[in-house]
Wavefront OBJ file of the C-alpha trace (Angstrom):
o trace
v 0.000 0.000 0.000
v 1.443 3.371 -0.961
v 2.015 6.200 1.504
v -0.639 8.165 -0.391
v -3.224 5.452 0.334
v -2.356 5.645 4.055
v -2.906 9.401 4.256
v -5.998 10.120 6.394
v -8.899 11.797 4.651
v -9.269 15.330 6.018
v -12.495 16.577 7.576
v -12.889 19.027 4.709
v -12.651 16.265 2.105
v -15.180 14.161 3.987
v -17.615 17.082 4.046
v -17.087 17.700 0.337
v -17.756 14.035 -0.385
v -21.079 14.185 1.505
v -22.176 17.290 -0.412
v -21.099 15.704 -3.689
v -23.120 12.599 -2.878
v -26.216 14.731 -2.225
v -25.902 16.363 -5.637
v -27.424 13.140 -6.985
v -31.122 13.380 -6.053
v -31.334 9.585 -5.864
v -28.866 9.607 -2.964
v -30.949 10.818 -0.037
v -30.800 8.200 2.739
v -28.036 7.953 5.300
v -26.878 4.519 4.164
v -26.644 5.640 0.529
v -24.896 8.901 1.401
v -22.310 7.097 3.536
v -21.663 4.505 0.813
v -21.327 7.098 -1.971
v -19.065 9.290 0.152
v -16.892 6.346 1.182
v -17.547 6.938 4.887
v -18.830 4.922 7.791
v -22.373 5.626 8.965
v -21.441 7.437 12.176
v -19.067 9.811 10.377
v -21.597 10.546 7.638
v -24.313 11.198 10.222
v -22.112 13.597 12.192
v -21.237 15.565 9.052
v -24.877 15.668 7.951
v -25.973 17.035 11.335
v -23.324 19.756 11.195
v -24.264 20.679 7.623
v -27.913 20.777 8.647
v -27.119 23.185 11.488
v -25.421 25.523 9.007
v -28.196 25.347 6.403
v -26.272 23.349 3.790
v -28.407 20.234 4.251
v -32.064 19.645 5.130
v -33.739 16.505 6.468
v -37.369 15.725 5.827
v -38.881 14.965 9.246
v -41.303 12.392 7.821
v -39.330 10.519 5.179
v -35.974 11.006 6.994
v -34.405 11.760 3.614
v -31.643 14.324 3.221
v -31.398 17.026 0.561
v -29.251 20.032 -0.195
v -30.239 23.058 1.875
v -30.819 26.779 1.247
v -27.179 27.781 1.703
v -26.181 25.629 -1.259
v -28.854 27.260 -3.399
v -27.708 30.673 -2.204
v -24.195 29.859 -3.384
v -25.577 28.675 -6.717
v -27.479 31.872 -7.306
v -24.482 33.951 -6.270
v -22.298 32.287 -8.889
v -24.698 32.198 -11.864
v -22.833 33.969 -14.628
v -21.048 36.037 -11.990
v -24.214 38.048 -11.502
v -24.837 40.607 -8.797
v -28.626 40.422 -8.885
v -29.079 43.096 -6.259
v -27.039 45.678 -8.164
v -28.785 44.842 -11.430
v -32.246 45.123 -9.878
v -31.720 48.193 -7.708
v -32.569 50.759 -10.428
v -35.779 48.861 -11.189
v -36.818 48.963 -7.530
v -36.274 52.724 -7.418
v -38.205 53.359 -10.634
v -41.144 51.210 -9.547
v -41.293 52.745 -6.052
v -41.307 56.258 -7.523
v -43.930 55.404 -10.112
v -46.410 53.566 -7.868
v -45.558 54.989 -4.432
v -45.529 51.603 -2.728
v -42.976 49.119 -1.383
v -41.034 47.237 -4.067
v -39.234 44.018 -3.135
v -36.486 41.893 -4.671
v -36.712 38.250 -3.577
v -34.458 35.295 -4.381
v -35.143 31.554 -3.987
v -33.082 29.601 -1.472
v -34.122 25.981 -1.184
v -37.760 25.867 -0.060
v -37.755 29.532 0.972
v -37.680 32.953 -0.629
v -35.433 35.598 0.904
v -35.841 39.380 0.702
v -32.611 40.573 -0.894
v -33.512 44.258 -1.262
v -36.464 46.631 -1.038
v -37.359 50.242 -1.776
v -40.136 52.279 -0.143
v -42.417 54.595 -2.085
v -43.942 57.802 -0.773
v -47.444 56.503 -0.046
v -48.009 57.000 3.709
v -49.327 53.469 4.419
v -46.413 51.119 3.833
v -45.981 47.384 3.736
v -43.342 47.466 6.465
v -43.663 43.854 7.642
v -40.722 42.747 5.500
v -37.037 43.618 5.780
v -33.843 42.619 4.011
v -32.976 39.072 5.047
v -36.551 38.065 5.882
v -37.410 34.493 4.875
v -40.720 32.898 3.961
v -41.760 29.539 2.570
v -41.999 29.600 -1.214
v -45.506 30.667 -2.172
v -46.075 33.006 0.781
v -46.056 36.564 -0.571
v -46.415 37.766 -4.149
v -42.747 37.564 -5.114
v -42.393 34.230 -3.350
v -45.469 32.911 -5.169
v -44.038 34.098 -8.496
v -40.920 32.019 -7.788
v -42.947 29.015 -6.655
v -45.217 29.074 -9.691
v -42.357 28.701 -12.205
v -40.490 25.863 -10.498
v -39.784 22.819 -12.640
v -41.643 19.668 -11.621
v -38.577 18.034 -10.066
v -37.779 21.175 -8.061
v -41.384 21.442 -6.937
v -41.386 17.873 -5.637
v -38.227 18.594 -3.660
v -39.507 21.702 -1.859
v -43.142 20.675 -1.316
v -42.697 18.738 1.971
v -41.043 21.646 3.785
v -43.359 24.250 2.231
v -46.450 22.313 3.295
v -45.076 21.819 6.791
v -44.392 25.545 7.246
v -47.797 26.542 5.867
v -49.563 24.379 8.433
v -47.420 25.715 11.284
v -47.274 29.428 10.468
v -49.908 30.328 7.890
v -53.179 28.594 8.800
v -55.113 31.107 6.665
v -53.158 29.929 3.612
v -53.644 26.144 3.376
v -52.121 24.001 0.663
v -55.223 23.981 -1.616
v -55.252 27.792 -1.558
v -51.557 27.877 -2.440
v -52.116 25.458 -5.316
v -54.996 27.544 -6.677
v -52.954 30.760 -6.385
v -50.023 29.131 -8.202
v -52.318 27.969 -11.007
v -53.657 31.514 -11.417
v -50.117 32.867 -11.496
v -49.118 30.446 -14.254
v -52.198 31.388 -16.257
v -51.788 35.158 -15.879
v -47.995 35.372 -16.000
v -47.889 37.169 -12.653
v -48.675 36.306 -9.040
v -51.141 38.188 -6.860
v -51.940 37.530 -3.206
v -54.206 39.414 -0.809
v -54.613 39.057 2.979
v -52.055 36.258 3.328
v -49.080 37.812 5.135
v -51.017 40.697 6.680
v -54.702 41.545 6.700
v -55.800 44.218 4.199
v -52.371 44.086 2.532
v -51.430 42.337 -0.688
v -48.880 42.163 -3.444
v -48.200 41.414 -7.087
v -45.010 39.823 -8.376
v -43.231 38.490 -11.450
v -40.272 36.134 -11.815
v -36.882 37.188 -13.175
v -35.061 34.445 -15.053
v -31.352 33.766 -15.286
v -29.375 32.832 -18.387
v -30.419 29.176 -18.037
v -34.112 30.062 -18.014
v -34.665 29.270 -14.342
v -36.090 31.886 -11.990
v -33.252 33.551 -10.125
v -35.265 36.351 -8.478
v -38.666 38.015 -8.322
v -39.831 41.626 -8.359
v -42.969 42.470 -6.411
v -45.006 45.425 -5.201
v -46.641 45.281 -1.754
v -49.462 47.659 -0.809
v -53.008 47.950 0.474
v -55.327 45.450 -1.195
v -57.261 48.128 -3.075
v -54.046 49.631 -4.461
v -53.066 46.209 -5.811
v -56.450 45.142 -7.182
v -57.280 48.452 -8.859
v -53.934 48.538 -10.700
v -53.370 44.840 -11.353
v -52.817 45.129 -15.111
v -50.665 48.251 -14.818
v -48.520 46.769 -12.064
v -48.112 43.462 -13.897
v -47.025 45.181 -17.103
v -44.555 47.494 -15.348
v -43.007 44.668 -13.333
v -42.709 42.486 -16.444
v -40.932 45.271 -18.337
v -38.433 45.763 -15.505
v -37.887 42.011 -15.163
v -37.113 41.656 -18.873
v -34.653 44.556 -18.692
v -32.807 42.890 -15.832
v -32.693 39.634 -17.805
v -31.327 41.399 -20.876
v -28.610 43.048 -18.781
v -26.889 39.718 -18.201
v -27.508 38.168 -21.595
v -24.404 38.136 -23.815
v -24.552 40.822 -26.474
v -28.086 41.772 -25.463
l 1 2 3 4 5 6 7 8 9 10 11 12 13 14 15 16 17 18 19 20 21 22 23 24 25 26 27 28 29 30 31 32 33 34 35 36 37 38 39 40 41 42 43 44 45 46 47 48 49 50 51 52 53 54 55 56 57 58 59 60 61 62 63 64 65 66 67 68 69 70 71 72 73 74 75 76 77 78 79 80 81 82 83 84 85 86 87 88 89 90 91 92 93 94 95 96 97 98 99 100 101 102 103 104 105 106 107 108 109 110 111 112 113 114 115 116 117 118 119 120 121 122 123 124 125 126 127 128 129 130 131 132 133 134 135 136 137 138 139 140 141 142 143 144 145 146 147 148 149 150 151 152 153 154 155 156 157 158 159 160 161 162 163 164 165 166 167 168 169 170 171 172 173 174 175 176 177 178 179 180 181 182 183 184 185 186 187 188 189 190 191 192 193 194 195 196 197 198 199 200 201 202 203 204 205 206 207 208 209 210 211 212 213 214 215 216 217 218 219 220 221 222 223 224 225 226 227 228 229 230 231 232 233 234 235 236 237 238 239 240 241 242 243 244 245 246 247 248 249 250 251 252 253 254 255 256
């Protein structure tokens, strides 16, 4: 046996092997992860628990299966084509807030959640101030979050559904799964997402997805305001948000 074969595998390499194993969606149980990573069960379990604590891995409480967590998706979105989504979208947020007078939000998907990456307040005196940069919600909760949820590919949807459903039952009893499904269907039909009275009573929002170079949704733009300010301007808001979303998409397309 060579001296190279006798060299202990470092903790970093073991962690990388576990993450690499999880990149195959068929590898989701502890025994399979350990085998694919070339580790014993106890070592694989310890690494998985530590990765779960840091948000790089998630474990379905019912099926006991493991999957990549929101931090991995955050890293993916940060690296896509070297994009700085926040910088690209900031001018759009300012223009929309000035035009409509309401709160404009930039959200990004991270695993089964959407995260507020940036926002801009308009000058209308009643603001949607229940969201701040860094706030997280299950996908589907909120207009921008629903816009992201509604354009997920089938395989992505199947992956996030267990955690989304669990969080809806625990935190959003007024927004059960059938209501989410119906709202997502409407969003797919209309090309934009609209929700009223879900996050806060008498408040609503309208959102559209922003796609990356590979066609997958990398962010969402949304406007949050009083219900009547959303409903009465639905078409105008949807058109303005779509225009801004397409401009952001064109900004990172080669030779656009």
